[in-house]
C-alpha positions as CSV (number, residue, x, y, z in Angstrom):
1,M,0.0,0.0,-0.1
2,V,2.7,2.4,0.6
3,L,4.6,1.9,-2.8
4,R,1.1,2.5,-4.5
5,V,1.2,6.3,-3.1
6,F,5.1,6.5,-2.6
7,I,6.6,5.7,-6.3
8,P,4.0,7.6,-8.2
9,G,4.2,10.7,-5.9
10,L,8.3,10.6,-6.1
11,M,7.6,10.1,-10.1
12,Y,5.3,13.2,-10.1
13,G,7.7,15.1,-8.1
14,L,10.6,14.6,-10.3
15,T,8.8,15.3,-13.4
16,I,7.3,18.3,-12.0
17,G,11.0,19.1,-10.6
18,I,12.9,18.5,-13.6
19,V,10.4,20.6,-15.8
20,A,10.7,23.3,-13.3
21,I,14.3,23.6,-13.1
22,I,14.7,23.3,-17.0
23,S,11.8,26.3,-17.6
24,F,13.9,28.0,-14.8
25,F,17.3,28.0,-16.2
26,M,15.7,28.7,-19.7
27,V,14.7,32.0,-18.5
28,V,17.9,32.8,-17.0
29,F,20.4,31.6,-20.2
30,R,18.1,32.6,-23.1
31,Q,17.9,36.1,-24.1
32,D,14.6,36.5,-25.0
33,K,13.6,35.0,-21.3
34,R,11.0,32.3,-23.0
35,S,10.4,29.7,-21.0
36,L,8.8,26.0,-21.8
37,H,5.0,27.6,-21.7
38,D,6.4,30.5,-23.0
39,L,7.3,27.8,-26.6
40,M,4.8,26.1,-26.2
41,A,2.1,28.8,-26.2
42,A,3.8,30.9,-28.9
43,T,3.8,33.6,-26.7
44,Y,6.6,35.9,-25.5
45,V,8.0,38.4,-23.0
46,K,7.6,42.2,-24.0
47,R,10.0,44.4,-21.7
48,L,8.1,48.2,-21.3
49,N,9.6,50.8,-19.6
50,S,9.5,51.2,-16.1
51,I,7.7,54.3,-14.5
52,K,8.4,55.6,-11.0
53,V,5.9,56.1,-8.7
54,D,6.3,57.7,-5.1
55,S,4.4,55.4,-2.4
56,S,3.5,58.1,-0.5
57,K,1.3,59.8,-3.0
58,L,-0.5,56.3,-3.2
59,I,-2.6,57.0,0.4
């Protein structure tokens, strides 16, 4: 019974972990910062100029 729960959980954790690690390294080392889900969905990351906001004037 323990093996019936442990082995699938271990396999699930390993596959999700490996995919997460690969995606992380793709974002870090690729120039276009695209990960696995970006490549599968044919999307891309678009950089915009950030606007500085004075947080004391928000309230």
